[in-house]
N, C-alpha and C positions, 0 to 999 in steps of 0.2 A: 404666390409665391417665385422669387426667381429660381433661375436654373443653379445659380452659385449656391443659394440654399440647399434644394433639392439634390446636388453634389454631395454637401455636407449631410445632410439626412440618411444619405443612403449608404456613406462611409461609416456614422454611426450606428445603423443598423446591424451594417455587415460584420463590424470590425469590435463593439464594446457592447456593454450592456444595454438593455432599452432603458430609454430616458421616459420621462411622462412628455405630455405634450404642451406642458407648460413651460419646458427647460429649452434652453439653447441648445443646440446642437454641439457635440464636441469637435471642435477644430482639429484637423489632420496634420501628423507630420508629412511635411511632402519631399520626396525624393527625387532627387533629379538624375536621371539615369538609370536604366535598366540594364548595365553589365552585371559581373560579378557580385561586386559590392554594392550597389544599389539595392540589388534583388536580396542578398544578404540582410540588410537593412530593413528591405520588406519580411522577411521570413522571422527574423528576430520581432518585429511590431507585433506580426499575427500571431507568433507566440504568445505575447503577452496581451491578446485582445487589445491591442493600442489601434486607433483608426490611423490610416494613411493613403497616401496615392503618389504615384511613380509617374513621372513625365518622361518620357522618351522621344527625343527628335527623330530617330529611325523608323521602320516600319516595323521593327521585330526586336525583342530582348537579344543582346549578344550585337547589334547591329556591327559596330566597330570590328568587334571580334572576327567577323564573317569574314573583313576584307583582308585578313591574314589567317584564313580560316586551313588553308594549307599548310600552315607552320606545325610544327610538332614543339610541344613545351620539354623543356627538361625536367618538370617537377612531374612526379607521377600524380595521380589522382586524387591520392589520400590528401595530398596538401592544394589541391583546388576548389575542396568542397567545405563550407562551412559546417559547423557542427549542427547547426539548430535546423538550418534547411536542410540538411542530411535526413533529423530525424521526424521533420516532416514529410520528406519524399518516403521515407520506410512506413510511414504511416498508410502513404497510399499506396502501398504496393508496388513503388518504383524498382524497375531493376537494374542494380548499382552495378558501375563497371568495374572492371577488375582494378583494384586499388594501387596496386603495384604497376600499373600500365602507364604509359605516357601518353596522353591524348594529344592529338591535333586540335589547332582553334576550331574547328568546324565540331569536333567532338564535344567541346566542351560547352558550344550553344544549343546541340541537337540533343546529348544524351543527359543535360544537366539543368542549363537555365532555361529550355523551354518546359521540360517537364516540372520544374520549379514556377514558372510563373503560370502554368497550366493549374496549379492547384486552386481549389475553389475560394480559398483563402487571399488569393493574391489576382488572379485574373481578373477580376470585376475593376481592379482598384488601378489599372494601367491605361494611362493614355496614350497613344502611338502618334506618330507624325505630328509631336506636340512640342514645340520648342519655348523655353523661357527667355524672354527677351528683356526682361528686368525684374527686380525684387526691392521692393524699399517696406517699410514698416509703416502700419495703418495711419493716415494722417499727419504722417511727419516726414521732413526730410532729413537729409544726414546731418545736419547740423543742429536737430533740434535734441535735448536731452529731458523733457518734463515727461515722466512716467514713460520713458523710452523701453524699458524691461517689460513692461506691462502691457506692451501694443502686440496686436498679431505683427505677422509677415503677411504681404500682399504680392503673390506673385502675378507677372503678367504673362500669358500664355498664348501665344499663336498656334491656331490650328485650322486649316481648311480655311484659311483667308480671314477670320477672324481672330479678334483678340479678346479673351476670356480673363477675367480678375478673379484670382483663389485665394482665398484667404487660409493661411496656415499659422499653427501655435509654433511649429518648427521647423526648420529647414535641412536639409542633410542634401550638400552638392556632390555627388558623385560622377560628375559628367567627365571625368577622364581629361585627358589632351591628346587624345588620336588626330582630331580636327583641325588641329594648331600646329604643323610640320614646323622645325625651323628652317630657314632659307638655308642655300650651298655656301654662300659665302662665308668666308671666315670671320666678319664682322658681324655675323649674324642679324644682318639688317635685310630686310625686304625691298626691292627695287624694281620700278616698273620694266627692266629689262628682263628680270629672273618670270617676274609675272607673265610676261609677255611670250614667253617660251614655255607656256605650262603643258601643249602637246608634247614637248620633247624632255621634259624632265618628270620623272615619275617618282612620288614621296611615299615614304612607305615599304611594305615588301610584297613587291608584286607577283603575281602568280605565275613564274616565269615558263613553267615546265606544263602548267596547262592553258588557261585562258590568252594568257597574254604571251604565248610562246611565238608566233609571229612577229611582234612587237621587238624583240630582241635578236632573233636566231638571224645569220650572216648582218650580223651589223657589228661594228666600233661602239662597245658600252661603257662609259664610264660610272663607276661606282665609288659613292663619297661617303666616307664615313669609317669609324674604324670600331664599330660593336660586332657585336655578334649576329644581327639582322644583313650588316653587310658582310659577313662571312657566308650566311647561308646565300644570299644573292647572288655572291660570287659562286659558290660549289653549284649553284645551280645554274648558272649561265655557264659555267666550264661543261655542261652535259650537253650543251646546244651544239649544233655541227655551224661551224665557220665563226663562230661569234668571238670576237679579239676585245679582250677584258683590260682596260685602265684603272687602277685602284689609287683613288687619293684619299692620302690620310692626312690629317694636322698632327699626327705623331711622331717624337723624334725619329723612331727605329720601327720599321714593321714588327719586329720581333716582339713589340710590347702587346699585339692584340693576341698571341697563343695562349695566351693564360697558362692553367697548369697542366696541359695535357695530360699524360699518363698518372699524373700525382692527383688531378683533379676529383672530387669525392662525388662529382656527379658525371658518370661516364659519357654521357651524351654529350654533354658541355666540353669535357677533355678532349674526346672525339672531334668534335668541331674544329679545336685549336688544331689540333694534330694534321688533320684533313688539308684547312687551309695552309697549314707550314709547309706540306710535301709540295703543295700546289704551288706556293710561293717558288719554294726551291727547283720546281721542275723548269723555272722559265715561262710557264704560260701565261702569267699574268704580268704586267707592266704595273709596277707600284713605283707612286710618286709622293715622295716623302720627306720631310715635311712640307708639304705645298698647301699655300693658303689661297684660296680663290677669289680674286677681288672683282672678276667681271665674265661674263658668258655672252658671246655675241654669235650670231648666225650669217652664215656667209654659203650662199647657193647650196642652201637646204643643211649645209654639215655647221658643227657645234666649234669656237674656239675659245677655250679656257683660259683667261689670263689670271695670273695671280703672281706669288714670290716663294720661293725656296731656298731658305738658308739666306735670305737678305738679300735676292739675286732676281730680277726681274723673270718669269718663266711661264711658258704659256703649251698648252696641251693643244694641237689641232685635229682637224676630220672627223668629229663624234658624231654619231649618228643619235644615240641617245642617252641620259642620265640618269642615275638612279639615286637619290638621296636618301641615305639612313643616317640622315644628322640629329634626328631626337627630335622633342616637340615641346611646347610651351602651354602653359594654362591660359584660359580665357575669363578675364575680370570683367570684361565690357559690362556685361548685363548686371556686375554687382557693383555699381559705382553710387549707389545711394544706400547699400551695407558697409557697415564700420568693418574693417579688415585690420588685422596685424600678419603683413606678408613678408617674409626676409628681402632684403633688397636684395643680394645674390642669387640666390636657388628659383627665389620667387615661391616659395613652399611658406604651408604654417608657420610664420616666424619661430614657434618653439620646438619646430621640429630641424631647423636647421644645422644646428649643432651637431645632431643626430645622424645625418642623412647627406653630410657634404661629400660629396665624391672625390673630392681631393683627398679626402682621409677614410673614407668608410665604401664598402663592398656592401651588398647585400645582406652578405654573411653576418657582417659586423654592426648593422643597426641595431639596436635594442627594442624591442616591444614597448609599444607605448597608447594611451588612451585618450578620452574624454579630456585628461586635463591638459594634457598637451595640444590638443586638438581647440581647444576652447578659443572663442573668437570674442572681441571687445562686442559683439552684437548677441545679445543672449540668445541661445538655442538655435543658433545658427554653425553649422559644421561644414567643411571641406575636408573629403576624407579620400582615399583611395589613393591612385595615381595622381591625380590633381593635386592631393593634400602633399606631394612631394616637388611639385612645382616642376622644375627644368631638371633635377636631380636623376640619374636612371635606374635607384637603387631600389625601387620598389616591389615588395612580394604581396602577391596574392592573398597570403595567409594572414600578413600584417593587414592587410584592408578588412579582414575577418574580424582581428582583432581589435582594430579600432571602433567596429560597428557594434560587436559586444558590449563595448564600454560606453559608448553613446550610448546606448539604446537603456543599458542598467541605470545611467545618469537619468536622462528622460522622463522613467518610468519609477525615479524614486529610491533606486536601491544604489546608494553610494558606497556598500562597503564594495558590490561586485563590480563597479566602475574602475575603482581604485586597484582590483585585482590584476595579476597579469596571468594570463592563460593561455600563451600562444606557447605552442609546442612544437619546434623546427630542428632540423640538423645545425649542429654547432657552425657549418659552413654555409648555411642560409641556402634556400632551392630557389634558382633561378630559371628564367625559361629563354628562348631566343629572343633577344631584343626586341620586344614589343614598343616601348619607347624610341629608340633610335639608336643608343648607344650601350650601354651594357643593362638595358631594364630588367626587372627579375618579374618572376609571376609565381 
């Protein structure tokens, strides 16, 4: 018996009813990514006694969240926990957090995701340090139509220097976008020049007051971006000794980033806008807007940023470090053999594009959606979570849980439940500090 078949027998014995030795094992649903949405999928499948397998590229669940573990979310615990996952945890005598408190990213992993992943229904079915490098249909290339819907998926997984083929009846891609940051230049194109400065440009949300303090203290630091992560970055830089802050935005006016301030339905988010407003007014930040970056060069250890501002050539010199908070994008490279319907502009699931377009919507105005909107031309293949939104920064973690509830209902034959809307949120939406880059939501 091959290792592949042994894996499927283990999955079947763990997660579904016993079968006779003459029957072929039930294929699993493979979940890509062990973040909040991926683990929610595992919880829903486990609750329905359905076989599954989670493939996680990192060494632990919530691997990417730990990279911004020092950041506090705007949304309280009650909006960050999936309902089915909550039920499974409560049955295990899990100690729940105070639901009205605002967790840090680290709390989300340590107090929720790790206990969830350690449940006996889930723990044996996670492959860590494993990367999905390709997905196809059994025996078919992308162009073949014959019996395509009836063929299983084949996932190619790299782990410990080996490549393994895993067969699946369905695939839920919850791999996110964190590992694919956007470049700093205004054309959004990666150049060799930017890549060569990787030690001088930090993407994401650095731990400025903790492990990365010495990198930015007593330095002239440029922050690129106009969302909540950029605001958080600047507020933390402002607490360091001797750090000079240069803020680069593409917006026409800096006032556009302040938000509702005292009028915001989420006090933590409103306070963030008020604090950055006060800091700008104090003159402690050098604001450059609308500045479009074209090129970054290094001269004698310092960075020179070239571009245009109001159609005139413009440059900023003697920069020591750059922090880029310019958002992220989905990776479709390993899906080349899967038939996808992706919006040309947002790179979201196509049917979601008019619902989430950031030119029209904020996270509070995106209506709930489920399996029907997420359905791909490839039967039983779904892109979920923040990746389903592509480059749009309006994703809600709770919306991801609703996506999963609907998809799993469909996969297990409960079409009535798949069509229902069960998302319960405040009318204004529940946003976190910008996890994706611009004004991402959680």
